[in-house]
C-alpha positions, -999 to 999 in steps of 0.1 A, spaced: 11 32 -194 34 5 -204 62 -7 -179 47 8 -146 39 -6 -112 19 7 -84 36 0 -51 13 3 -17 45 12 8 27 4 44 26 34 70 37 2 92 72 1 76 75 38 70 72 48 98 57 22 125 62 47 157 85 71 145 101 79 112 124 50 96 152 64 85 176 31 80 147 14 58 136 46 36 175 50 31 178 15 15 144 13 1 153 46 -20 189 29 -33 171 -3 -41 143 16 -61 170 38 -79 187 7 -86 156 -6 -99 144 25 -124 179 26 -133 182 -7 -147 154 7 -176 146 44 -182 113 37 -193 108 26 -160 82 42 -136 63 34 -103 40 47 -83 38 47 -41 10 53 -26 15 53 16 -2 43 41 -2 63 76 17 38 101 23 44 138 13 83 135 -23 72 123 -32 46 147 -16 72 176 -37 100 163 -71 78 160 -63 61 199 -63 92 210 -95 109 193 -114 80 205 -97 82 241 -113 118 243 -145 119 225 -174 103 245 -189 93 208 -163 94 178 -172 87 146 -160 73 119 -154 101 97 -133 118 117 -111 89 125 -105 84 89 -89 122 84 -66 116 110 -56 87 89 -56 104 58 -37 133 72 -12 112 84 -8 93 47 -4 126 36 27 137 56 42 99 49 36 115 13 54 145 14 84 129 30 86 103 0 83 124 -23 106 151 -8 131 118 -1 126 113 -39 129 147 -51 150 138 -89 121 114 -97 89 131 -88 83 167 -100 45 160 -100 28 168 -61 19 142 -37 -18 132 -57 -51 132 -25 -74 122 -53 -67 85 -72 -93 93 -99 -80 122 -112 -44 106 -129 -37 95 -158 -3 102 -166 24 118 -150 55 136 -154 89 120 -137 100 82 -136 81 85 -95 50 93 -83 39 94 -48 -1 95 -35 -13 94 -3 -53 89 14 -80 97 -3 -113 106 14 -131 90 47 -143 54 34 -112 48 11 -81 30 25 -48 35 6 -51 2 -5 -83 11 -25 -62 42 -37 -39 18 -53 -64 -3 -68 -76 33 -84 -45 44 -95 -39 11 -115 -74 12 -132 -67 49 -142 -32 45 -152 -36 5 -169 -11 -10 -143 -21 -48 -143 0 -54 -107 1 -43 -71 27 -47 -52 16 -42 -16 43 -39 12 41 -41 47 49 -58 79 40 -91 70 56 -115 44 24 -135 37 -14 -137 42 -26 -164 64 -55 -185 58 -74 -171 85 -61 -144 114 -34 -163 135 -36 -143 167 -67 -161 166 -67 -195 149 -36 -215 159 -44 -234 126 -39 -203 105 -12 -213 79 4 -187 55 -3 -189 20 17 -187 -15 -17 -177 -35 -53 -173 -25 -81 -160 -54 -101 -130 -50 -129 -151 -44 -112 -162 -12 -99 -132 -4 -134 -116 -2 -145 -142 21 -115 -140 45 -115 -97 52 -150 -93 46 -169 -66 31 -165 -36 54 -139 -11 57 -136 -4 91 -111 28 99 -75 15 115 -86 -20 109 -58 -45 103 -63 -65 73 -40 -79 43 -60 -62 22 -89 -36 26 -125 -50 22 -139 -24 -3 -101 -23 -25 -106 -63 -26 -143 -60 -43 -128 -36 -70 -94 -56 -73 -114 -89 -80 -136 -70 -104 -105 -59 -125 -86 -89 -120 -57 -76 -110 -27 -93 -96 -18 -81 -64 12 -95 -43 15 -91 -5 51 -94 12 73 -75 35 86 -41 24 118 -45 53 131 -70 27 150 -48 4 158 -85 -13 126 -99 -22 115 -68 -29 138 -60 -58 133 -98 -69 91 -87 -71 99 -56 -92 123 -76 -116 98 -111 -116 120 -133 -100 109 -159 -74 99 -148 -44 85 -150 -10 48 -136 -2 13 -140 -12 -3 -136 -49 -37 -123 -50 -59 -136 -77 -40 -141 -113 -6 -163 -112 
C-alpha cells in the first residue's frame, strides 16, 4: 500500500496512569489535519497498554506466588485492546474496520485509519507494528512514546549515556538484547528489533507528547528523535 505509515502509539502517552484526554484530543486534531492535506494518506496505529497494563501486571505478581509469563502477557494484551477500542472510537469516522488483534492477517483496510492492539504472548506491540508494516508494505514505523530519543545506554544506570540521533540495527540489537520480558522498559523490544533489522525498516523514535514534532515527522521535515536503521 502506498502513502501509508505505521505509528506505534505508546500506552505511556495514551494512558500513563489514567486516560490522557487532553493529549488524545490534540493527537486527533493533528492526525486529521495530516490526513486531510492528502486524501490518499493512510495511517495505522498500534497502541500499547500503558499504566493500566503495568498496574494489573504488578498486582498479579503481588498476588501469585509463582507468576507465569503468559499470564502477564495476556494482562498487558487486554490493556492494549482497551486502549485500542478507545482510539477506534475517537477516530470512528475514519476507522470502519475492527481493532486488529492479529497483525499477520491484515493486507489492506477500508478507512484512512486502522487501529491495532496486542496479539498474543511473547509479542509486544512493537513487534505487532513490524509485522503490520511488513504485511502492508510500509517502509517506516514512527514509534511514539514518553522518551524523545534513544540513549547509548540506560541513563538511569550509566551516567555517561548520551542521546542518539541515529543508531544502526546492529547497535540497536546490542543495546536491547534478544529476549522479550513482559512489561520491560526498552526503546524497541528485542523481538521487534530483530525482525525490523532483517527487513531493514526505518524506525523513528520520538516523544509522542510533542505534537508539533510528530507533525514534522509525518511530513518528512526536520525533527527531534532517533532514527533506527536507514537514514
